[in-house]
N, C-alpha and C positions, 0 to 999 in steps of 0.2 A: 464528441466527448464533453462531458460537463466540467465546469471549473473545479479545480482541486483545492480543497481547503484543509488545513492542518487539523482543524477541529473535527471534521468528518472522518478523516483517517484515524485520528486518535479514538474517536467513538467506536469505529469498527474494530480496532485492535482491542479496546477494552471490553467490548462485547464478546470477543472470541478468546481472550486470554484471561481466565478467571483468577489466576493466582497473583496478578500484579496490576498496578494502575500505571499506565503509560501517560506521561504528561510532557509538557514542553521541556521540562528539566532533564528527562531521560530519553530523549529522541535517539541517542547513540547507543543505548543499551542493547545488548544482544537478546533478541526476543526469545530465542531458544533457551537461554540460561534463566529466563524469568517465567518460563511456563508454556511457551508455544511448542506444541508437538506437531507432527505431520498432519494430523486431522485438523487441528486448529489452523494450520497454514492453508490448507485447502479451503476451509470455511472463510478465512480472511480474503483469499484471492477471489472467491465467488462473490463475497459481499462487496469488495472493491469494484469488481467489474460491473455488478448491478448498480451500485451507487453512482459511479462515474460514467456509466454507459460506454464501456470500452472493453477491449480484449487485450490483456497483458501478453506480450510476446512470449513464445515458448522459451526463448533464451533467458528470460528473467524468472521463469517459474521454478526456481531452485531456492531452497531455504537460504543457501549461502549468498545468493544475489539479493535477497529481501529479508535479511535477518535483523534489521533495525527499522524503527519507524522512519528515520531520516532517509534511508535507502528507498523505502517504499514511496515516500513523498517525492523524492528526486525522480524516480522512475515515472510516476504518474505525471509530474510536472513536465518532464521531457516529452512524454506521449501527448500531453495537451498542447504543448508548443508545436510539435510536429503536425498535429491535426489542424491547428490554426494556420500554419504556413501552407499546408496543402490546400486548405479552403481559400486562402488568399490568391494562390496561383491559378485556381480554377474559376 
């Protein structure tokens, strides 16, 4: 898995949610309330998985689990840390 950067996540979100601009100031805003629909959510997931070379766990593939930029960043960071720990053990 590639390193997670906030700027990359924000870029992906802004490419897929046309009605709002997500910045560092509104990481906690509910993405559904500012224009993310189910199709946009799927596009965001695919883009994140491609950008960061990962597979987001099925348990997190719910809009309620990933409805803010901060939640998305936290999930990706946790996945990255787990990947690093796994690599260090092997």
